[in-house]
C-alpha positions as CSV (number, residue, x, y, z in Angstrom):
1,M,-6.6,-23.0,-31.5
2,K,-3.6,-21.1,-30.4
3,Q,-3.3,-18.8,-33.1
4,I,-7.2,-18.0,-32.8
5,F,-6.4,-17.3,-29.3
6,T,-3.3,-14.8,-30.1
7,K,-5.6,-12.8,-32.5
8,S,-8.3,-12.6,-29.8
9,I,-5.3,-11.2,-27.2
10,F,-4.1,-8.2,-30.3
11,L,-7.9,-7.2,-31.1
12,L,-8.2,-7.3,-27.0
13,V,-5.1,-5.4,-25.9
14,F,-5.6,-2.4,-28.8
15,M,-9.5,-2.0,-28.9
16,W,-9.1,-0.5,-25.5
17,F,-6.6,2.0,-26.7
18,S,-8.4,2.7,-30.5
19,T,-12.0,3.0,-29.0
20,H,-11.3,5.4,-26.2
21,T,-13.6,8.6,-26.6
22,F,-13.5,11.8,-24.7
23,A,-16.2,13.4,-23.2
24,Q,-18.1,16.1,-25.1
25,D,-17.1,18.5,-22.2
26,T,-13.5,20.3,-21.8
27,I,-13.1,22.1,-18.3
28,Y,-9.7,24.2,-17.8
29,V,-8.8,23.8,-13.8
30,E,-7.1,26.9,-12.7
31,Q,-3.7,26.0,-10.3
32,G,-3.9,26.3,-6.9
33,L,-5.4,23.9,-3.2
34,G,-8.5,22.5,-4.0
35,T,-9.4,23.6,-7.2
36,L,-9.3,20.1,-9.1
37,N,-11.3,18.4,-6.3
38,A,-14.0,21.2,-6.4
39,A,-14.0,20.8,-10.5
40,I,-14.6,17.3,-10.2
41,D,-17.5,18.0,-7.5
42,E,-19.2,20.1,-10.0
43,H,-19.0,18.7,-13.2
44,G,-18.8,14.9,-12.5
45,G,-17.8,12.4,-15.3
46,E,-19.3,13.7,-18.6
47,S,-15.9,16.1,-18.7
48,V,-12.3,15.8,-19.6
49,Y,-10.5,18.2,-16.9
50,K,-7.6,19.9,-18.2
51,L,-4.9,21.0,-16.4
52,K,-1.7,23.6,-17.4
53,A,1.7,22.1,-17.7
54,G,3.8,23.3,-14.9
55,S,1.2,24.2,-12.4
56,W,0.6,23.0,-9.2
57,Y,-2.6,21.5,-8.3
58,G,-2.8,20.7,-4.7
59,L,-5.7,18.3,-3.1
60,N,-7.6,19.2,0.0
61,A,-9.1,15.5,0.0
62,I,-9.0,12.2,-1.9
63,I,-10.6,12.2,-5.6
64,E,-12.9,9.7,-5.6
65,A,-14.2,8.3,-9.2
66,S,-17.9,6.4,-8.6
67,D,-20.8,6.7,-9.3
68,S,-22.0,8.9,-6.4
69,T,-19.5,11.4,-7.6
70,L,-19.2,11.0,-11.5
71,G,-22.6,10.2,-12.3
72,E,-24.3,6.6,-13.2
73,G,-21.1,4.8,-15.6
74,G,-19.4,8.2,-15.2
75,S,-15.3,7.8,-16.2
76,L,-12.8,10.4,-14.8
77,T,-10.3,11.6,-17.5
78,I,-7.7,14.4,-16.1
79,I,-4.9,15.4,-18.7
80,G,-2.2,17.4,-18.8
81,E,-0.9,20.0,-21.2
82,E,1.5,18.7,-23.4
83,T,4.8,19.8,-22.4
84,D,8.4,18.8,-22.6
85,E,9.3,20.8,-19.5
86,M,7.7,20.0,-15.7
87,P,4.2,18.9,-16.5
88,A,1.2,19.1,-14.2
89,I,1.6,18.7,-10.8
90,I,-1.2,17.1,-8.6
91,Q,0.6,16.8,-5.1
92,V,-1.5,14.7,-2.1
93,G,-2.8,16.6,0.6
94,N,-3.7,16.5,4.3
95,S,-6.2,15.0,6.0
96,L,-8.2,17.7,9.2
97,D,-5.7,16.2,11.8
98,G,-2.8,17.7,9.6
99,G,-1.8,14.1,8.2
100,V,-0.9,12.7,4.9
101,L,-3.6,11.8,2.9
102,P,-3.3,7.6,2.3
103,L,-4.6,8.1,-1.4
104,I,-4.7,10.5,-4.3
105,I,-7.2,8.5,-6.3
106,R,-10.0,5.9,-5.5
107,T,-11.4,4.5,-8.2
108,F,-14.7,2.6,-8.5
109,N,-15.1,3.3,-12.6
110,D,-12.9,3.5,-15.3
111,L,-10.1,6.5,-15.4
112,T,-7.7,8.2,-17.8
113,L,-4.9,10.3,-16.7
114,K,-2.7,11.7,-19.4
115,N,0.3,14.3,-19.2
116,L,0.5,14.8,-16.0
117,F,3.0,14.6,-12.4
118,F,1.8,12.8,-9.4
119,S,3.2,13.6,-6.1
120,D,2.5,11.5,-3.3
121,Q,4.8,13.5,-0.8
122,D,2.6,16.5,1.3
123,A,4.6,20.2,2.1
124,T,6.0,18.6,5.1
125,G,8.1,15.7,3.2
126,T,5.8,13.4,4.8
127,V,5.3,10.4,1.9
128,G,1.6,9.1,1.3
129,A,0.8,5.1,1.3
130,S,-0.7,4.8,-2.2
131,I,-1.2,6.8,-5.5
132,I,-4.6,5.0,-6.9
133,D,-6.8,2.4,-5.0
134,I,-9.2,0.2,-7.3
135,A,-12.4,-0.2,-5.5
136,A,-14.0,-2.0,-8.1
137,P,-13.4,-3.8,-11.2
138,A,-12.5,-0.6,-13.7
139,K,-10.1,0.0,-16.4
140,I,-6.9,2.3,-15.5
141,V,-5.1,4.2,-18.5
142,M,-2.0,5.7,-17.1
143,D,-0.1,7.5,-20.2
144,N,3.0,9.9,-20.3
145,C,2.7,10.6,-16.6
146,V,5.5,10.9,-14.2
147,I,4.9,9.7,-10.5
148,D,7.4,11.0,-7.5
149,P,7.6,8.8,-5.1
150,A,5.2,6.7,-6.0
151,G,4.5,6.1,-2.0
152,Q,5.1,3.6,1.2
153,W,2.4,1.4,0.0
154,Y,1.6,-0.5,-3.7
155,M,1.5,2.3,-5.8
156,I,-1.7,1.2,-7.4
157,D,-4.0,-0.8,-5.1
158,G,-6.8,-2.9,-5.1
159,A,-7.0,-6.0,-3.6
160,D,-10.2,-8.6,-4.3
161,P,-12.2,-6.1,-4.8
162,A,-10.2,-5.1,-8.0
163,N,-10.0,-8.1,-9.5
164,G,-10.5,-8.4,-13.1
165,S,-9.7,-4.7,-13.6
166,K,-7.6,-3.6,-16.9
167,L,-4.4,-1.4,-16.5
168,F,-2.5,-0.1,-19.4
169,L,0.6,1.5,-18.6
170,T,2.8,3.4,-21.4
171,N,5.5,6.0,-21.4
172,N,5.5,6.6,-17.5
173,L,8.1,7.5,-15.1
174,F,7.7,6.3,-11.7
175,L,10.1,6.4,-9.2
176,R,10.8,6.1,-5.5
177,N,8.0,3.4,-4.4
178,G,8.3,1.9,-0.8
179,S,10.9,2.8,2.2
180,M,14.1,0.9,0.0
181,G,15.1,0.0,4.0
182,G,14.8,-4.0,3.5
183,P,13.2,-6.5,1.1
184,N,9.9,-6.5,2.5
185,D,8.9,-3.3,0.7
186,P,5.6,-3.9,-0.8
187,G,5.9,-2.9,-4.8
188,Y,4.2,-1.2,-8.0
189,M,0.8,-3.1,-8.3
190,G,-1.2,-4.7,-5.7
191,S,-2.4,-8.0,-5.0
192,N,-5.8,-7.9,-7.3
193,Q,-6.3,-10.3,-10.2
194,W,-5.5,-9.3,-13.6
195,D,-7.8,-9.4,-16.6
196,T,-5.7,-7.4,-18.5
197,L,-1.7,-5.8,-17.3
198,Y,-0.3,-3.9,-20.2
199,I,3.4,-2.2,-19.0
200,E,5.0,-0.7,-21.9
201,N,8.0,2.1,-22.6
202,N,7.9,3.1,-18.7
203,T,10.9,3.3,-16.4
204,F,10.7,2.3,-13.3
205,V,13.2,4.0,-10.5
206,S,14.1,2.8,-6.8
207,S,11.0,0.6,-6.4
208,G,9.9,-1.7,-3.4
209,Q,9.6,-5.6,-3.5
210,S,7.5,-6.4,-6.7
211,L,5.7,-4.9,-9.9
212,F,2.5,-6.9,-9.3
213,V,2.0,-9.1,-6.5
214,G,-1.1,-11.6,-5.4
215,A,-0.8,-15.0,-3.9
216,R,2.0,-17.2,-5.8
217,N,-0.9,-19.6,-6.5
218,R,-3.3,-17.1,-7.4
219,I,-6.8,-18.7,-8.2
220,P,-7.8,-17.1,-10.8
221,P,-4.4,-16.3,-12.1
222,N,-4.0,-13.1,-14.1
223,N,-5.4,-13.6,-17.7
224,F,-3.0,-11.7,-19.8
225,I,0.2,-10.0,-18.8
226,W,2.4,-7.9,-21.3
227,V,5.6,-5.8,-20.0
228,N,7.6,-4.8,-23.2
229,H,10.0,-2.5,-23.5
230,N,10.4,-1.0,-20.2
231,S,13.4,-0.2,-18.1
232,F,13.9,-1.1,-14.4
233,F,16.9,0.0,-12.0
234,W,16.7,-1.3,-8.7
235,H,14.3,-3.1,-7.6
236,D,14.3,-4.8,-4.1
237,V,13.6,-8.4,-4.8
238,W,10.4,-9.4,-7.2
239,L,9.3,-8.9,-11.4
240,G,6.2,-11.6,-10.8
241,I,5.2,-13.5,-7.5
242,P,2.4,-15.5,-9.0
243,F,3.4,-18.4,-11.1
244,N,0.7,-19.5,-12.5
245,D,-0.1,-16.9,-14.9
246,L,-1.9,-17.9,-18.4
247,N,-0.6,-15.7,-21.2
248,Y,2.4,-13.5,-20.0
249,Y,5.1,-11.4,-22.1
250,M,8.3,-10.4,-20.9
251,T,10.0,-8.9,-24.0
252,N,12.6,-6.3,-24.6
253,N,13.3,-4.9,-21.0
254,L,16.0,-3.5,-19.5
255,F,16.8,-4.9,-15.8
256,H,19.7,-2.7,-13.5
257,D,20.1,-3.7,-10.2
258,V,17.1,-5.7,-9.8
259,S,16.7,-8.1,-7.1
260,I,19.0,-5.8,-4.8
261,F,18.4,-8.3,-2.0
262,S,20.2,-11.5,-2.3
263,Q,18.1,-14.6,-1.0
264,L,18.4,-17.8,1.6
265,Q,18.2,-21.0,0.3
266,A,15.9,-21.0,3.6
267,W,13.2,-18.8,2.2
268,V,12.9,-21.0,-0.5
269,Q,10.9,-22.5,1.5
270,F,7.8,-20.2,0.9
271,F,7.2,-20.8,-2.5
272,P,6.3,-24.1,-4.8
273,D,8.5,-27.3,-5.1
274,P,11.3,-26.2,-1.8
275,E,12.5,-29.9,-2.2
276,T,13.6,-29.9,-5.6
277,N,13.6,-25.5,-6.4
278,K,16.4,-24.5,-4.2
279,L,16.9,-21.2,-6.0
280,L,14.5,-19.4,-7.3
281,S,14.2,-17.2,-10.6
282,L,12.7,-14.4,-11.8
283,A,10.7,-15.8,-14.1
284,N,8.7,-17.8,-11.5
285,T,7.1,-20.5,-13.1
286,D,5.4,-23.6,-11.7
287,T,2.6,-26.0,-12.8
288,L,-1.2,-24.4,-12.5
289,E,-2.8,-25.8,-9.7
290,Y,-6.3,-25.7,-9.3
291,A,-8.9,-24.6,-6.3
292,D,-10.1,-28.2,-6.0
293,G,-6.3,-29.1,-6.0
294,T,-6.0,-30.7,-9.0
295,L,-3.2,-30.0,-11.8
296,E,-3.5,-28.5,-15.3
297,T,-3.9,-31.1,-18.2
298,L,-0.9,-31.1,-19.9
299,P,0.6,-30.2,-23.1
300,S,-0.2,-26.9,-21.0
301,Q,-1.7,-24.7,-23.1
302,R,-0.4,-21.3,-20.8
303,I,2.2,-18.8,-22.6
304,K,4.8,-17.6,-20.9
305,F,7.3,-16.0,-23.1
306,W,10.6,-14.3,-21.7
307,Q,12.3,-12.9,-25.0
308,R,15.5,-9.8,-25.4
309,N,16.0,-9.1,-21.7
310,L,18.8,-7.4,-19.7
311,Q,20.0,-8.4,-16.7
312,Y,22.8,-6.4,-15.6
313,N,24.2,-6.4,-11.9
314,S,26.5,-3.5,-11.0
315,A,29.7,-3.9,-8.8
316,G,27.9,-2.7,-5.8
317,V,25.1,-5.2,-5.7
318,K,27.0,-7.6,-6.1
319,S,29.2,-6.6,-3.1
320,I,26.1,-8.8,-1.1
321,V,27.1,-12.0,-2.6
322,D,30.8,-11.4,-2.5
323,F,30.6,-10.5,0.9
324,A,28.7,-13.7,1.8
325,K,31.7,-15.7,-0.3
326,N,34.5,-14.1,1.8
327,D,33.3,-14.7,5.0
328,S,33.3,-18.2,6.0
329,T,30.9,-17.1,9.4
330,V,27.8,-16.4,7.4
331,S,25.0,-18.2,5.3
332,P,25.4,-18.5,2.0
333,V,23.1,-16.0,-0.8
334,F,22.2,-16.0,-4.2
335,A,21.1,-13.2,-6.4
336,I,18.0,-14.2,-8.6
337,P,18.5,-14.2,-12.2
338,M,15.7,-14.3,-14.8
339,V,16.3,-18.4,-14.9
340,W,18.7,-20.8,-13.4
341,D,20.4,-21.9,-16.7
342,A,24.1,-22.3,-18.2
343,D,24.4,-18.5,-18.5
344,V,24.0,-17.1,-15.3
345,P,27.5,-15.6,-14.6
346,E,29.5,-17.1,-11.3
347,D,29.2,-14.2,-8.8
348,F,25.4,-14.3,-8.6
349,I,25.7,-17.0,-5.7
350,S,27.9,-17.1,-2.9
351,Y,29.1,-20.8,-2.8
352,T,30.6,-23.1,-5.8
353,P,27.7,-23.7,-8.1
354,E,27.0,-27.6,-8.6
355,D,26.4,-28.8,-11.9
356,T,23.6,-29.8,-11.0
357,I,21.8,-26.1,-10.7
358,P,20.2,-25.8,-14.0
359,A,18.9,-29.0,-13.7
360,I,16.9,-28.6,-10.4
361,S,15.5,-25.6,-11.2
362,R,11.8,-25.5,-11.6
363,E,11.9,-22.7,-14.5
364,N,14.8,-24.1,-16.7
365,K,12.8,-27.7,-17.1
366,I,9.6,-25.9,-17.9
367,F,11.1,-23.3,-20.3
368,N,13.4,-26.4,-22.0
369,D,10.0,-28.8,-22.4
370,D,8.2,-28.5,-25.4
371,V,6.2,-31.8,-25.3
372,N,4.5,-30.4,-22.0
373,W,4.9,-26.7,-21.9
374,P,4.9,-26.2,-25.9
375,Y,4.0,-22.0,-25.4
376,M,6.8,-21.7,-22.7
377,K,9.9,-19.9,-24.6
378,Y,13.0,-18.8,-22.9
379,N,16.0,-17.7,-24.7
380,N,17.9,-14.9,-26.0
381,N,18.6,-12.9,-23.1
382,F,21.7,-11.2,-21.6
383,Y,24.0,-11.0,-18.5
384,D,26.6,-8.2,-17.4
385,L,25.9,-6.1,-20.6
386,D,26.8,-2.4,-19.1
387,P,24.4,-0.4,-20.9
388,Q,27.1,2.4,-20.5
389,Y,24.8,5.1,-19.3
390,N,25.0,9.1,-20.1
391,E,24.0,9.7,-16.3
392,A,26.8,9.1,-14.1
393,E,24.9,9.2,-11.3
394,I,23.3,5.9,-11.7
395,Y,26.5,4.2,-10.9
396,T,27.1,6.1,-7.7
397,N,23.4,5.2,-6.8
398,S,24.6,1.5,-7.6
399,D,26.9,2.0,-5.0
400,R,24.2,3.2,-2.3
401,A,22.2,0.5,-3.3
402,G,25.1,-2.1,-2.4
403,E,26.1,-0.6,0.8
404,N,22.4,-0.5,2.3
405,A,21.8,-4.0,1.2
406,I,25.0,-5.1,2.7
407,S,24.2,-3.5,6.3
408,W,20.8,-5.0,6.2
409,F,22.0,-8.5,5.8
410,K,24.8,-7.9,8.2
411,K,22.3,-6.5,11.4
412,Y,19.4,-8.4,10.6
413,I,20.7,-11.9,8.9
414,W,24.6,-12.6,10.3
415,A,23.8,-10.7,13.4
416,L,27.3,-9.3,12.9
417,P,29.0,-7.2,16.1
418,D,29.7,-3.4,15.7
419,I,26.6,-2.4,13.8
420,P,24.7,0.8,14.9
421,E,21.1,0.1,16.2
422,P,19.7,1.6,14.1
423,I,21.2,1.6,10.8
424,D,22.1,4.7,9.0
425,W,21.0,3.6,5.7
426,P,22.6,4.8,2.7
427,S,19.8,6.3,0.5
428,Y,19.0,4.5,-2.8
429,N,15.9,6.6,-3.6
430,W,16.5,8.4,-6.9
431,D,15.6,11.7,-4.8
432,V,16.6,15.0,-7.7
433,D,14.8,17.4,-5.6
434,G,16.7,16.3,-1.9
435,W,19.9,16.5,-3.7
436,A,19.4,19.9,-5.0
437,G,18.5,20.8,-1.3
438,N,14.9,21.8,-2.1
439,D,12.4,22.2,0.3
440,P,9.7,19.6,0.1
441,A,7.1,22.5,0.7
442,Y,8.0,23.1,-3.2
443,Y,8.2,20.3,-3.9
444,P,9.1,18.7,-7.5
445,E,11.3,21.7,-8.9
446,V,14.2,20.2,-10.7
447,W,13.7,18.7,-14.1
448,P,14.1,16.5,-16.0
449,R,14.1,14.0,-12.7
450,F,16.1,11.1,-14.8
451,D,18.2,9.9,-17.9
452,G,17.8,6.5,-18.6
453,T,20.3,6.9,-22.4
454,Y,23.0,4.7,-23.2
455,T,25.6,4.1,-25.9
456,N,26.3,0.2,-25.4
457,P,26.2,-0.6,-29.0
458,T,24.8,-4.0,-28.6
459,L,22.1,-3.1,-26.2
460,L,21.5,-0.6,-28.8
461,T,20.1,-3.3,-31.5
462,A,19.7,-6.1,-29.4
463,S,15.6,-6.0,-29.3
464,T,12.5,-7.6,-31.0
465,E,12.8,-5.2,-34.1
466,E,16.4,-4.7,-33.3
467,L,16.2,-1.4,-31.7
468,P,17.7,-0.4,-28.1
469,L,16.4,-2.7,-24.9
470,G,14.5,-0.6,-22.2
471,D,11.9,2.1,-22.2
472,L,12.2,3.8,-26.0
473,N,11.4,6.9,-25.1
474,W,14.6,7.6,-24.3
475,F,15.6,7.0,-27.7
476,P,13.0,8.9,-29.9
477,E,14.4,8.2,-33.4
478,A,14.2,4.5,-32.2
479,K,10.5,5.2,-30.3
480,A,9.4,6.7,-33.7
481,K,10.5,4.1,-36.2
482,W,8.4,1.4,-33.2
483,E,5.4,3.8,-33.3
484,A,4.9,3.0,-36.9
485,H,5.7,-0.6,-37.4
486,K,4.1,-1.4,-34.0
487,D,1.1,-3.4,-35.1
488,E,3.1,-6.4,-36.7
489,I,6.2,-6.4,-34.2
490,T,3.5,-6.7,-31.4
491,Q,1.6,-9.7,-33.9
492,H,5.4,-11.3,-34.2
493,I,5.7,-11.1,-30.5
494,L,2.3,-12.2,-29.7
495,S,2.9,-15.3,-32.1
496,L,6.0,-16.7,-29.8
497,N,8.7,-15.9,-32.5
498,E,12.1,-15.6,-31.0
499,E,13.7,-14.4,-34.4
500,Q,14.1,-10.7,-34.5
501,Y,11.7,-8.6,-36.6
502,H,13.5,-6.5,-39.3
503,I,11.8,-3.5,-39.9
504,V,11.3,-3.1,-44.3
505,E,11.4,0.7,-45.0
506,T,10.2,0.4,-48.4
507,G,10.1,4.1,-49.2
508,V,13.1,6.1,-50.7
509,K,14.5,7.7,-47.6
510,Q,18.2,8.6,-48.9
511,E,16.7,10.1,-52.0
512,L,14.2,11.7,-50.2
513,N,16.9,13.8,-47.9
514,N,18.4,14.8,-50.7
515,T,16.3,16.1,-53.6
516,V,12.6,15.0,-53.8
517,F,11.7,15.4,-50.3
518,T,11.6,18.8,-48.1
519,V,10.3,20.2,-45.1
520,Y,10.5,24.1,-44.6
521,P,11.4,26.5,-42.6
522,N,13.3,24.7,-39.8
523,P,13.7,26.2,-37.6
524,V,9.5,27.0,-38.1
525,H,7.4,28.9,-36.2
526,D,3.8,28.8,-37.3
527,V,3.6,27.2,-40.5
528,L,5.0,24.2,-41.8
529,S,5.4,23.5,-45.3
530,I,5.7,20.0,-46.7
531,K,6.6,19.1,-50.4
532,S,7.2,15.6,-51.9
533,V,7.4,13.7,-55.4
534,E,6.3,10.6,-53.4
535,K,1.9,10.3,-52.4
536,I,1.9,11.5,-48.5
537,K,-0.7,9.7,-46.7
538,N,0.0,11.4,-43.1
539,I,2.3,12.5,-40.8
540,K,2.8,12.3,-36.8
541,I,4.4,14.7,-34.7
542,Y,6.0,13.3,-31.7
543,S,8.2,15.3,-29.3
544,I,11.2,14.4,-28.3
545,T,10.7,12.3,-25.8
546,G,8.4,10.1,-27.9
547,A,4.8,11.2,-27.4
548,L,2.5,11.9,-30.2
549,H,1.5,15.2,-30.4
550,N,-1.0,15.2,-33.4
551,I,-2.0,13.1,-36.9
552,V,-2.2,15.3,-39.1
553,N,-4.0,13.5,-42.7
554,M,-2.8,15.2,-45.8
555,K,-5.4,16.8,-48.4
556,S,-2.4,17.3,-51.1
557,N,-1.8,14.3,-53.1
558,I,2.1,15.7,-52.8
559,G,2.2,17.3,-49.3
560,N,0.9,21.0,-47.9
561,D,1.3,23.2,-45.2
562,I,1.1,22.4,-41.6
563,D,0.3,24.6,-38.8
564,V,2.2,23.8,-35.8
565,S,1.4,27.3,-34.0
566,Y,0.0,25.1,-31.2
567,L,3.2,23.6,-30.5
568,S,5.8,24.4,-27.3
569,S,9.5,25.3,-28.3
570,G,11.6,22.5,-28.6
571,V,12.7,20.0,-30.7
572,Y,10.2,17.1,-32.7
573,I,10.1,14.2,-34.9
574,L,7.8,14.5,-38.2
575,K,7.1,10.8,-39.0
576,V,5.9,10.9,-42.6
577,N,3.8,8.1,-43.6
578,F,3.6,7.6,-47.8
579,V,0.7,6.0,-49.8
580,E,2.7,3.4,-51.1
581,G,3.8,2.1,-47.6
582,G,7.2,3.7,-46.9
583,T,8.0,6.2,-44.3
584,F,10.9,9.0,-43.8
585,S,11.4,10.9,-40.6
586,A,12.7,14.4,-40.1
587,K,13.7,16.8,-37.0
588,I,12.5,20.0,-37.0
589,T,12.7,23.0,-34.4
590,K,9.8,24.9,-33.3
591,E,11.0,28.4,-31.9
């Protein structure tokens, strides 16, 4: 039964990617204010709207994707030109009274967005509420996009009208969601029930309370959630609030300073089992309760697979727990770990931990009960391993986050004297344009927006497939290797295999590199020649950020010339797949 179910989930997820067909007409939209609105109004849903990289597309109204604007059953597809520089920019507009529009897109129908930069901030610097409102069950695909800022409310919202929607987020960079003033900001994905929530190889920076929300005991529960190889920085409190999701895979992620705002035991009353579960966990889990009040039949068939994630709390974010530990006049607090087990560092709690904490943890008991919850597995996770980032500002921003959190607690929880009103919040929004002193009227300008690379050798091979934890787009050679073996890696995870998967490359890489495989000229201008004594099946061309540009099927048994004149100048990774099953990677420079 479980094997059949796992296989069907695998087919479901990848069917959405493999069967997407572009519309017949391609509309090239000129930059300017309202040009994208006008093009969609004129051509409807039987077109692909192509935007030029680096160009500005200001909105004069909310884009609506519905039968009335696209035609019956029409879907909306907007694709920016591929680039390693600033993508095509879609910026939120203003209403007739001058106020910022609450949305960028409202969709009733399927929606595909690729290679775009969404800025939910108008020319005065005012941030809008949300990026996308899902007004009916739909499939949303967002790939290789940047959103900054992501809005004051949920980045993607919907509530009950969006129940049953399918959302695929891949290879994106999302920055600045919520006001960041306190722990009660909204979050990224709204409170609707998801049929499929697929989140892979994204980076989330400076965000609100939750990654995805909804009622804690959501009925119906989320059906399938896949959160794999993502990086999270400075997240207020929660990842997933619902505790009864049916099929939930949280794997290979990097959590840096998530759960910035520590918790009070008094707040546990809002969650299940407050008498027996006095400390909350990120892997929020409990027995499923149906609408009629009955509980799920045990042994449970639900899956929760929480494997090979890192939770790193910086000294700045630990400061709130340290302050409460050293001041007996304030209430005890605790940081939220992945699961309260024996691996949780002592500095996650401001009072002396009791030996009974793992024993009373709801999640710890469930994950260690293979009789009643045989498909819920929590193992191979890490704490307190500093990734050793190449971007020094990450550590400075962590200090800002700690200052912000402890100020909030001093003022609003402990009511300590001499705290100014209102608090002058230290910003831990990753505001690269603001730091550069740019006028919001010309927002955005700074590129690149963020650097998530790191050098810790343990973490660089800690994932399921012995690759880096977190978003692999920061490590393009590892991303290319992962792409070449994605299907078998995914099956490995879906089968609930807790062991690392060793990628076996059957090609003769060293020999090819030296004698029998040639790529020339390099650097290349228009035509790249590929020569090999091994029979080549195809060649995939990736940007240095990991975005797939093209798949070239080889006409010759051993190789042929490839036209690369269409590529922008820059560095690219070639992934060569041989007929015999081997692979080879080469780096080229396009002039």
